[in-house]
C-alpha positions in Angstrom: -19.7 14.8 3.4 -17.0 14.3 0.8 -14.8 11.7 -0.6 -11.2 12.6 -1.6 -8.2 10.9 -3.0 -4.7 12.3 -2.8 -1.6 10.8 -4.6 2.2 11.2 -4.7 4.5 9.4 -6.9 8.2 8.9 -7.4 9.2 8.5 -11.1 12.6 7.4 -12.3 12.9 9.3 -15.7 15.9 9.1 -17.9 16.7 11.1 -21.0 13.4 13.1 -21.2 12.5 16.2 -22.8 8.9 16.4 -21.6 8.5 20.1 -21.0 10.3 22.7 -23.3 10.2 26.4 -22.9 11.5 29.3 -25.0 14.2 28.6 -27.4 17.6 30.3 -27.1 19.0 30.6 -30.6 18.8 26.9 -31.9 18.6 25.4 -28.4 15.4 24.1 -27.3 15.6 24.6 -23.5 14.2 22.4 -20.8 11.9 23.9 -18.2 13.7 24.8 -14.9 12.5 25.7 -11.4 14.3 27.0 -8.4 13.9 25.0 -5.2 15.1 25.3 -1.6 16.8 22.2 -0.2 17.8 21.6 3.4 21.4 20.7 3.8 22.9 20.1 7.3 22.1 23.0 9.3 21.1 25.4 6.6 19.0 25.6 3.4 20.5 25.9 -0.1 19.1 27.0 -3.4 19.1 24.8 -6.6 17.9 25.3 -10.2 16.6 21.9 -11.3 14.8 20.5 -14.4 11.0 20.5 -14.0 7.8 19.7 -15.7 4.8 22.1 -15.1 1.6 21.1 -13.5 -0.1 22.6 -16.7 1.9 20.1 -18.8 0.7 17.2 -16.6 -2.8 18.5 -16.7 -2.8 18.5 -20.4 -1.6 15.0 -20.7 -4.1 13.9 -18.0 -7.1 15.4 -19.8 -6.0 13.9 -23.1 -6.2 10.5 -21.6 -9.6 11.3 -20.0 -10.9 12.3 -23.4 -9.8 8.9 -25.0 -11.3 6.9 -22.2 -14.5 9.0 -22.1 -15.1 8.4 -25.8 -14.5 4.6 -25.5 -17.0 4.6 -22.6 -19.7 6.7 -24.2 -19.2 9.7 -21.7 -19.9 13.1 -23.2 -17.0 15.2 -24.3 -17.4 18.5 -26.2 -15.8 19.0 -29.7 -12.8 21.1 -28.7 -11.9 18.9 -25.9 -12.2 15.9 -28.2 -9.6 17.6 -30.4 -7.3 17.9 -27.5 -7.8 21.8 -27.4 -8.8 22.5 -23.9 -10.2 26.0 -24.6 -12.9 25.0 -22.2 -15.7 27.1 -23.9 -13.7 30.2 -23.1 -14.3 31.8 -26.5 -18.0 32.6 -26.9 -17.7 32.7 -30.8 -16.5 29.1 -30.9 -19.4 28.0 -28.7 -21.8 29.9 -31.0 -20.3 28.2 -34.3 -19.8 24.8 -32.9 -22.5 24.1 -30.2 -25.5 26.4 -31.0 -27.8 24.7 -28.6 -25.3 25.2 -25.7 -24.8 28.8 -26.8 -28.6 29.6 -26.5 -28.6 28.3 -23.0 -25.5 30.2 -21.9 -26.6 33.5 -23.4 -30.2 33.2 -22.2 -31.2 35.8 -19.6 -34.0 33.6 -18.6 -31.8 30.7 -17.4 -30.1 30.8 -14.1 -26.3 30.5 -13.5 -26.6 27.1 -11.9 -28.6 25.8 -14.8 -25.9 27.2 -17.2 -23.2 25.4 -15.4 -25.2 22.2 -15.3 -25.7 22.4 -19.1 -22.0 22.6 -19.6 -21.4 19.6 -17.2 -23.8 17.7 -19.2 -22.0 18.5 -22.3 -18.5 17.7 -21.4 -17.0 15.5 -18.7 -13.7 17.1 -19.2 -14.8 20.5 -18.2 -16.8 18.9 -15.3 -13.6 17.5 -13.9 -11.0 20.0 -15.2 -12.8 23.2 -14.6 -13.5 26.1 -16.9 -14.2 29.9 -17.2 -16.8 31.0 -19.7 -17.0 34.7 -20.3 -20.4 35.6 -21.5 -21.7 39.1 -22.3 -23.4 39.8 -18.9 -21.9 37.2 -16.6 -18.8 34.8 -16.1 -19.5 31.2 -15.5 -16.7 29.7 -13.5 -15.9 26.2 -12.3 -12.9 25.4 -10.2 -11.1 22.2 -11.2 -11.9 18.9 -9.3 -8.3 17.9 -9.8 -5.1 19.6 -8.4 -1.6 18.9 -10.0 1.8 19.9 -8.7 4.9 20.5 -10.6 7.1 17.4 -11.3 10.4 18.1 -9.4 13.6 16.0 -8.5 13.2 14.4 -5.2 15.3 16.4 -2.7 16.2 13.6 -0.3 19.2 12.7 -2.5 19.1 15.3 -5.0 20.6 14.0 -8.2 19.8 15.1 -11.6 21.2 15.5 -15.0 20.6 18.2 -17.6 22.4 17.9 -20.9 22.3 19.6 -24.2 22.2 17.0 -27.0 23.4 17.9 -30.5 21.3 17.0 -33.4 21.4 17.3 -37.2 18.6 17.4 -39.6 20.4 15.7 -42.5 19.5 16.6 -46.0 22.8 17.0 -47.8 21.5 16.5 -51.4 18.7 19.2 -50.8 21.2 21.5 -49.3 23.4 21.2 -52.3 20.5 21.7 -54.7 19.6 25.1 -53.2 23.0 26.3 -52.0 23.6 28.5 -48.9 21.3 31.4 -49.5 20.4 33.2 -46.4 17.0 34.4 -47.7 15.3 31.0 -47.6 15.0 28.2 -45.3 17.7 25.7 -45.1 16.8 22.0 -45.4 19.8 20.9 -43.5 20.2 22.3 -40.0 21.8 21.9 -36.6 19.9 22.2 -33.3 20.3 21.4 -29.8 17.6 19.9 -27.2 18.1 19.9 -23.6 17.2 16.6 -21.9 17.1 15.8 -18.2 17.2 12.7 -16.0 16.0 12.5 -12.3 13.9 10.7 -9.8 10.9 13.1 -10.1 8.1 13.4 -7.7 4.6 15.0 -8.2 1.3 15.1 -6.3 -2.3 14.8 -7.7 -5.5 15.6 -5.6 -9.0 14.6 -6.6 -12.3 15.9 -5.2 -14.5 12.9 -6.2 -17.8 14.0 -4.4 -17.9 17.3 -6.4 -17.6 15.7 -9.8 -20.9 16.2 -11.7 -22.2 18.8 -9.1 -22.9 22.4 -9.8 -20.6 24.8 -7.9 -22.4 28.2 -8.7 -25.0 28.1 -6.0 -25.6 31.8 -5.3 -27.5 33.9 -7.9 -30.1 36.7 -8.3 -33.6 36.7 -9.7 -36.3 39.3 -9.7 -38.8 39.2 -6.8 -41.6 38.1 -8.9 -39.6 35.3 -10.6 -38.1 34.1 -7.3 -41.7 33.5 -6.0 -42.9 31.6 -8.8 -39.7 29.7 -10.0 -39.7 26.0 -9.4 -36.1 26.5 -8.0 -37.4 28.9 -5.3 -39.2 26.1 -3.4 -35.9 24.4 -2.9 -33.9 27.6 -2.3 -32.8 28.9 1.0 -33.5 32.6 0.7 -31.4 35.0 2.5 -34.1 37.7 2.4 -31.7 40.4 1.3 -32.8 42.5 -1.8 -30.7 44.7 -4.2 -33.0 46.9 -6.1 -35.5 44.5 -7.5 -33.3 41.6 -7.1 -33.6 38.8 -4.6 -30.5 36.8 -3.7 -31.2 33.0 -3.7 -28.9 30.3 -2.4 -29.8 26.8 -4.0 -28.8 23.5 -2.8 -26.0 22.5 -5.1 -26.7 18.9 -4.9 -30.2 19.5 -6.4 -28.3 20.7 -9.5 -26.2 17.7 -10.4 -25.8 14.9 -12.9 -27.5 11.4 -12.1 -25.7 9.5 -9.5 -24.6 6.7 -11.8 -23.1 9.2 -14.2 -21.2 10.9 -11.2 -19.7 7.5 -10.4 -18.7 6.8 -13.9 -16.9 10.1 -14.2 -15.2 9.6 -10.8 -14.0 6.3 -12.2 -12.8 7.9 -15.4 -10.7 10.4 -13.5 -8.9 7.7 -11.4 -8.4 5.5 -14.4 -6.9 8.3 -16.6 -4.5 9.2 -13.7 -3.4 5.4 -13.7 -2.7 5.6 -17.4 -0.8 8.7 -17.0 1.4 7.4 -14.2 2.0 3.9 -15.8 3.0 5.4 -19.1 4.3 8.9 -18.8 1.9 10.5 -21.3 3.0 13.9 -20.5 4.3 16.9 -22.5 6.0 16.7 -26.0 9.1 15.4 -27.8 7.8 11.9 -27.6 8.6 11.1 -31.2 12.4 11.3 -30.6 12.7 11.8 -26.8 10.1 9.2 -25.4 11.3 9.1 -21.9 12.6 6.1 -20.1 9.8 6.4 -17.5 9.5 4.1 -14.6 7.1 4.7 -11.6 9.2 3.4 -8.8 6.8 4.1 -5.7 3.6 5.9 -4.8 1.2 6.5 -2.0 -2.6 7.3 -1.9 -5.0 8.5 0.7 -8.6 8.0 0.3 -10.3 10.1 3.0 -13.8 11.4 4.1 -15.4 13.9 4.8 -12.3 16.1 4.5 -9.3 16.0 2.2 -5.8 15.1 3.5 -2.9 15.8 1.1 -0.3 13.1 1.2 3.5 14.0 1.7 5.2 14.6 -1.5 7.8 11.9 -2.5 10.8 14.2 -1.6 11.9 12.1 1.3 12.6 8.3 1.7 10.0 7.9 4.5 7.3 9.9 2.6 4.9 6.9 2.9 5.3 6.6 6.6 5.0 10.3 7.1 1.6 10.2 5.2 0.5 7.3 7.4 1.3 9.3 10.5 -0.5 12.3 9.2 -3.6 10.3 8.6 -3.4 8.6 12.1 -3.0 12.0 13.6 -6.1 13.3 11.8 -8.0 10.3 13.1 -6.9 11.0 16.6 -7.7 14.7 16.3 -11.2 14.4 14.5 -12.4 11.2 16.0 -15.1 8.9 14.4 -16.1 11.6 11.8 -12.8 11.1 9.9 -12.1 8.0 7.9 -9.1 7.1 5.8 -7.6 4.3 3.8 -3.8 4.3 2.7 -2.4 2.5 -0.2 1.1 2.1 -1.4 3.2 0.9 -4.4 6.9 0.1 -4.2 9.5 -1.3 -6.6 12.2 -2.3 -4.3 14.8 -2.6 -7.0 14.2 0.7 -8.5 13.5 2.7 -5.4 16.0 1.1 -2.8 16.0 2.5 0.7 12.5 3.6 0.7 10.9 3.4 4.1 7.3 2.5 4.1 7.2 1.5 7.8 4.3 -0.9 8.7 2.3 0.2 5.6 1.3 -2.7 3.3 2.4 -2.2 -0.2 1.5 -3.5 -3.8 4.4 -4.6 -5.9 2.2 -4.0 -9.1 1.1 -0.4 -9.9 -2.0 -1.7 -11.6 -3.1 -3.5 -8.5 -2.2 -0.2 -6.5 -4.7 1.8 -8.7 -7.4 -1.1 -8.6 -7.2 -1.0 -4.8 -7.5 2.8 -4.5 -10.4 2.9 -7.0 -12.3 0.2 -5.3 -12.2 2.0 -2.0 -12.8 5.4 -3.4 -15.9 4.3 -5.4 -17.3 2.3 -2.6 -17.4 5.3 -0.3 -18.7 7.5 -3.1 -21.5 5.2 -3.8 -22.3 5.1 0.0 -22.5 8.9 0.0 -24.8 8.9 -3.0 -27.0 6.3 -1.5 -26.2 3.7 -4.2 -25.9 0.0 -3.1 
């Protein structure tokens, strides 16, 4: 089984500088992406402003940290600082978390147990994934969240990309030191590119695999595999390599407590809600805090397989998502279940076609409805009342 949630949003964003890339002289450039847009009987190429999935993930995980700390959910020291190294530098683990380093570097601890120790230590790495390069082995966990780039909607492609002139004014300081070229100037001219667009982006969450170990295949010596407590639960392939036996464990046997898995699933959805409501992405918020308005959204909660919603590039993306889910139900039958949820601000996203899908006019209510159904199904899967 499995419980999944997939989201797509349309965001009206004006005068934003959320994702800067390399400077060009004294110009701070906005990130751009090349996209293909259908036009009449052909396709055309456009270069548009964009916000990377990495920038969105960073903001998403920062919110998760704050909510986790407030709720008493474990977060490691570097994630708490907003530096998502994800235990990727062994010397930092050794200096900051000696107990964890002993477990990760131990040759007597299985790979699944090492991963489980990291999950216990940090909810952010549980949800967001990690890669830990140890001396003899790499411990890898794929992220339980997937985030797209944020791109202008292509149905009625309109965007603005401007270079704004700025001056750091310090006229008295400038006069005091003169115009010498061999020292920094207190007064300076610079330019920041800002963009405006109806953006869309997609987020997918694998709720069932939060708190569950993903490294299920590992090797032990023949003697150890017969005496190890894990071997009684393991499904042995019978294949040997030298004096090593390959074992496959049941991943569900290496997981956090069920109530903790639900808490972390709830944390993941709540953090996304705060991200979408407030636009806490990227930088330049001190002087370029964007005029951020979520204008519509759709979510699919599905089981036992994931169905990814249509991105909000077209005005009938909600109806297309509903048709996709209905088609999956007809194709897969009773084994497949889904619930669809929609948010729509009629004034800010005029002309949107939601078909016969019921929609919430309040985005907070939208997320409440999604979370209620997702956690209900997850608790059923975990055997919780």
